[in-house]
Steps between C-alpha positions, in 0.01 A plus 500: 500500500435838650546658162240260341250575779556874469460479120176304550367761746606780266323343202184444706505856621546631144202290377272625778615858432418462127160354571420768755612770247293352223186458708523859629487647143129419458284770647125479574369835367155552659231712340334790673144375505362849560673645195475204267176451303307279258242644272273250320291531191236250390317532172163383375324526173338834582790668690739453788539542873821574696617529856775426745625218717764519773812295575520312828875465466774433248863499423758451226814293553798702372849384428667840467295663217358174374156357591533130594150444640217649695152457635196728527170448682183690415225551760190403296268658759621841385343486149357844428316635203593852410292575191166468679345651807207431734291186454661401172851507659378294802326245275804439274739484793269238666484304175883508456543366855238220441568149379402606149836685482771496771329315791664723753347323797687180409805657318592816681839537325655451159871461449770551228821314543795592271684192374747656244599848394706584193649850500475712182635844602262633765229258392468138622321219320324331789354148516309397806200331649175684567255352743133617509218312674744216589593438135857563380605567144819629342519859389758709312530880494759782482592694811667842468733589781593868584682556819262420788197438283380254241203483260330232295171415328369141533228354283316220681257247349249459784360179363831325580417559870146370483339836459252438213206734588376667186770350279419464138754216484278288730142629462290558181249783439640746749467789259564837670576317830827345370799578718839455334718223636813716543544781752790735541704589806717814496750459781727770657746380768684732744783372721 
């Protein structure tokens, strides 16, 4: 009887030890928000504009050297135009913050949540959910990892998030005022 009870306790202890060991292998690798950056580029028929936007927070879930998940939050109130100065810069930043574009007063953050990551050398094929203006859509991209840094380029179709201002896909006769539906985000993460 004592042997059976001891074996039962021993098996239970072993199971708890294995569960504890397994759960401790996943690490939350937080980004350095001051060193990480996002540079955006938006194009129109007659040229392009670019700028930056800052992270609010973010992390990757790592099981050893393998990404298993993650979540990143962008502070939408930090949209900055870097190719203009003076009144033109202020006007475009105001327009990007307005409801025509990102509606920052109502949607002060955007998020990217990593759902799956397939490792191919030091590059991961990532699938996740991107949320902008309260609308969530799936997104896929490659993320290159090198030590304590990672880089990627995301191409986002703004019309999937209800941002249709100046879109030739939704409005006729825009001529030179046509703004392309896709914008690009060059992302550099530091951990």
